[in-house]
Backbone as a ProteinNet text record, in pm:
[ID]
protein_1_A
[PRIMARY]
MASSYPNQDVKTGDYVHLDGSVVSYVNITDLAVSDGGLYGCEARNDVGTVSHSARIDVFGPPFIRPMGNLTVVAGTTVTIRCPVSGYPIDRTYVEKSKCDFMFT
[TERTIARY]
84.1	0	89.3	57.8	133.7	37.2	80	-8.2	72	24.9	89.6	16.5	-94.8	-173.7	-200.1	-186.5	-198.9	-334.3	-442.1	-574.9	-616.5	-528.1	-562.6	-524.7	-603.7	-575.2	-558.4	-445.6	-424.2	-403.1	-493.5	-485	-478.5	-400.1	-390.6	-426.6	-468.4	-501.8	-536.9	-568.5	-608.6	-726.6	-808.5	-909.5	-929.9	-982.7	-1000.7	-1149.8	-1191.8	-1330.3	-1355.5	-1482.3	-1518.3	-1464	-1448.9	-1396.2	-1243.6	-1178.8	-1034.3	-953.8	-1018.1	-943.8	-910.2	-793.4	-744.6	-766.1	-818.1	-835.4	-750.3	-659.4	-579.7	-639.4	-631.7	-693.2	-611.3	-634.4	-584	-706.1	-723.6	-836.8	-781.5	-821	-774.3	-894	-886.5	-993.4	-955	-1053.3	-1032.9	-953.3	-1001.7	-936.1	-913.5	-795.5	-761	-745.5	-757.1	-741.6	-606.7	-503.8	-369.8	-358.3	-457.3	-456.5	-497.6	-554.9	-592.6	-469.4	-485.8	-373.9	-384.7	-276.8	-272.8	-228.3	-309.5	-277.8	-257.4	-163.4	-135.2	-134.2	-158.9	-158.4	-71.6	14.8	101.5	100.6	90.6	96.1	212.3	290.9	407.8	411.6	465.3	502.5	615.2	651	762	733.7	608.3	570.2	567	544.8	539.3	487	462	414.1	303	198.2	91.2	63	14.8	-17	-134.6	-195.7	-306.5	-304.6	-346.1	-353.7	-482.4	-524.3	-644.4	-626.2	-686.7	-678.4	-795	-764.2	-867	-872.8	-987.8	-1009	-1084.6	-1028.5	-1090.9	-1144.8	-1276	-1335.8	-1278.8	-1236.3	-1182.6	-1101	-1043.8	-966	-838.1	-784.9	-662	-546.4	-461.9	-342.6	-231.7	-114.7	-0.9	105.8	144.9	253.7	384.8	484.7	611.7	673.3	727.2	797.9	946.6	1014.4	1157.6	1237.7	1357.7	1447.2	1491.7	1516.4	1561.7	1694.4	1784.3	1908.6	1911.3	1920.4	1915	2028.4	2054.7	2160	2098.6	2163	2114.8	2102.1	1996.1	1973.1	1889.7	1858.3	1774.5	1631.5	1542.3	1402.5	1379.6	1299.1	1265.6	1113.3	1066.2	924.9	911.8	834.2	810.5	674.6	673.2	548	496.7	368.8	303.1	196.1	233.2	139.3	35.5	-86.2	-194.1	-300.3	-372.3	-489.2	-595.6	-709	-827.2	-914.7	-1041.7	-1128.9	-1254.2	-1301.1	-1238.1	-1131.5	-1034.1	-931.1	-965.7	-990.1	-1026.3	-904.5	-797.3	-677.1	-553.9	-444.9	-315.5	-215.5	-135.5	-35.6	102.6	201.6	341.6	395.4	465.8	512.4	664	722.8	865.8	884.4	937.5	965.3	845.4	731.9	607.7	550	597	542.7	465.6	335.4	251.1	240.7	245	217.4	93.4	-13.6	-138	-154.6	-192.5	-227.5	-378.3	-428.9	-574	-619.5
-116.9	0	124.2	221.8	345.7	461.9	570.2	685.4	811	922.8	1050	1127.1	1077.3	1140.5	1037.7	1076.6	978.4	909.3	973.3	912.2	836.8	829.9	763.3	616.3	539.5	399.3	383.7	333.7	307.6	158.3	93.7	-51.2	-83.6	-183.5	-230.3	-377.9	-422.7	-563.3	-599.8	-725.1	-779.5	-873.1	-885.3	-990.6	-1037.6	-1158.6	-1220.9	-1234	-1180.6	-1195.3	-1340.1	-1376.3	-1510.3	-1538.4	-1432.2	-1452	-1466.5	-1458.5	-1477.2	-1348.8	-1235.1	-1108.5	-1066.2	-1004.6	-961.6	-811.4	-769.4	-627.5	-595	-500	-450.8	-318.3	-287.4	-164.3	-100.4	29.2	105.6	169.3	150.3	205.9	304.4	432.6	536.6	585.2	573.6	626.5	766.1	843.5	979	1063.1	1064.8	1135	1281.8	1332.9	1473.8	1540.5	1672.9	1747.1	1716.3	1702.4	1675.8	1538	1450.8	1320	1330.1	1443	1461.4	1464	1424.8	1426.1	1313.5	1291.9	1189.9	1057	955	820.4	730.9	641.2	553.2	407.5	323.1	178.8	119.2	27.2	-35.5	-186.1	-260	-406.7	-452.9	-547.8	-598.1	-750.2	-805.2	-946.4	-963.6	-1086.8	-1112.2	-1063.8	-1044	-1005.8	-853.9	-779.5	-634.7	-562.9	-434.1	-346.1	-258.3	-239.8	-146	-58.9	62.5	151.3	240.5	294.8	388.8	480.2	604	695.7	776	824	906.2	1004.4	1119.2	1222.5	1206.7	1217.2	1218.7	1360.4	1425.2	1558.8	1546.6	1603.9	1600.6	1740.6	1752.3	1881.5	1933.5	2060.1	2121.6	2244	2308.7	2429.9	2398.3	2498.3	2475.5	2431.9	2348.6	2298.8	2291	2345.1	2339.1	2250.1	2148.8	2062.5	2139	2111.4	2183.5	2167.8	2278.2	2276.9	2265.2	2175.6	2159.7	2266.5	2293.5	2385.7	2324.3	2407.8	2362.2	2428	2353.1	2406.8	2368.6	2468.9	2444	2517.5	2478.5	2539.1	2648.6	2765.2	2876.2	2830.7	2876	2840.7	2715.5	2645.8	2526	2561.1	2465.9	2484.5	2422.9	2488.5	2435.3	2428	2325.2	2312.7	2325.3	2422.5	2442.9	2383.3	2285.4	2220.4	2281.2	2309.2	2363.3	2263	2166.1	2059.7	2107.8	2127.6	2175.2	2067.2	2074.8	1990	2073.1	2013.2	2086.3	2097.6	2105.2	2108.3	2185.8	2270.5	2306.6	2414.9	2416.2	2520.7	2612	2738.7	2832.5	2881.2	2912.9	2965.4	2922.5	2907.2	2877.8	2978.1	3036.9	3135.3	3090.1	3120.9	3109.9	3251.5	3294.1	3432.3	3436.4	3531.2	3558.4	3708.6	3768	3911.8	3994.7	3968.2	4043.2	4022.9	3924.4	3893.4	3762	3766.4	3647.3	3572.6	3441.5	3354	3275.2	3289.6	3222	3094.7	2987.4	2862.6	2858.1	2800.4	2789.6	2651.1
0	0	0	-86.1	-94	-87.2	-24.6	-15.5	9	-47.4	-21.9	87.8	134.4	239.8	348	475.4	583.5	591.9	549.5	559.9	434.3	336.2	210.8	214.8	145.1	121	-28.8	-73	-215.2	-229.3	-302.1	-319.7	-467.5	-500.3	-638.4	-642.1	-757.6	-771.1	-913.1	-933.5	-1062.9	-1040.7	-1141.6	-1141.8	-1284.6	-1298.2	-1429.4	-1458.2	-1574.2	-1619.5	-1661.2	-1672.3	-1718.5	-1858.6	-1941.1	-2077	-2079.8	-1963.1	-1955.6	-1957.6	-1982.9	-1984.6	-1841.4	-1826.4	-1695.7	-1681.4	-1567.6	-1537.6	-1415.4	-1431.3	-1318.8	-1274.7	-1146.3	-1098.1	-986.9	-969.4	-855.5	-791.3	-663.4	-589.8	-487.5	-498.4	-406.7	-325.9	-192.9	-108.5	-61	-20	31.3	-68.6	-191.9	-301.6	-268.3	-300.7	-280.8	-417	-420.5	-545.6	-609.6	-528.1	-581.5	-646.1	-626.9	-693	-839.2	-879	-1019	-1107.3	-1231.2	-1324.6	-1424.8	-1496.1	-1599.9	-1539.8	-1557.3	-1509.9	-1631	-1622.3	-1734.7	-1693.4	-1791	-1771.5	-1882.2	-1845.6	-1945.5	-1924	-2032	-2026.5	-2113.8	-2063	-2136.6	-2132.9	-2238.7	-2239.8	-2340.9	-2372	-2464.2	-2605.8	-2640.8	-2776.6	-2794.9	-2687.8	-2703.1	-2580.5	-2600.2	-2494.5	-2549.5	-2472.2	-2507.8	-2386	-2413.2	-2302.3	-2338.9	-2237.2	-2253.6	-2132	-2151.4	-2038.2	-2045.2	-1931	-1921.4	-1806.8	-1821.1	-1718.8	-1621.4	-1493.8	-1390.8	-1334.7	-1348.9	-1294.7	-1163.5	-1057.8	-925.8	-897	-878	-847.5	-716.3	-717.1	-596.9	-631.4	-530.6	-554.9	-632.5	-703.5	-780.5	-691	-746.4	-677.8	-781.6	-750.6	-843.1	-782.1	-856.6	-812.2	-829	-747.2	-758.6	-897.7	-947.3	-1075.6	-1044.6	-1111.9	-1090.6	-1163.9	-1116.2	-1185.4	-1317	-1416.1	-1547.1	-1580.3	-1639.3	-1693.3	-1839.7	-1926.7	-2070.4	-2140.2	-2262.5	-2343.5	-2429.6	-2435	-2517.8	-2662.5	-2728.3	-2868	-2887	-2777	-2787.4	-2746.7	-2757.1	-2719.1	-2582	-2501.1	-2369.4	-2355.9	-2289.3	-2256.1	-2105.3	-2061.7	-1918.8	-1886.2	-1799.7	-1762.7	-1632.6	-1630.9	-1512.2	-1469.4	-1385.9	-1349	-1247.6	-1294.8	-1208.7	-1193.1	-1084	-1065.6	-996.2	-971.7	-929.4	-1052.6	-1034.1	-1151.1	-1117.3	-1202.9	-1330.7	-1311.9	-1398.8	-1402.3	-1519.1	-1491.8	-1598	-1676	-1604.5	-1669.8	-1592.3	-1664	-1603.8	-1659.2	-1570.5	-1611.5	-1568.1	-1648.7	-1609.3	-1616.1	-1511.7	-1505.6	-1497	-1569	-1558.9	-1566.5	-1462.7	-1459.3	-1503.6	-1443.8	-1468.8	-1608.6	-1682.3	-1814.7	-1802.3	-1829.5	-1816.9	-1948.9	-1940.3	-2053.6	-2015	-2089.4	-2052.9	-2134.2	-2066.4	-2132.6	-2143.8	-2250.6	-2264	-2227.8
[MASK]
++++++++++++++++++++++++++++++++++++++++++++++++++++++++++++++++++++++++++++++++++++++++++++++++++++++++

């Protein structure tokens, strides 16, 4: 069991349908706004790998996950990620020296 909040229970497991298909799951109790985000599932075997992801939006006040420092080389391109959760989010801004960049 893993959790980022003391009152949360995070459980994982698998079950098999009558048709033989396997379903894996993650069950999170006492969901928090910060639990919102992109979740992914990946299946692998000797023949290959497949994956799928979906976003879970948790209704609540905005929450911004910490942004890490970036070191880049001049003349290259950089992508600045602003990981937010809470739903709905109307606008997201990144600011540098009083200059706002708005994401839609």
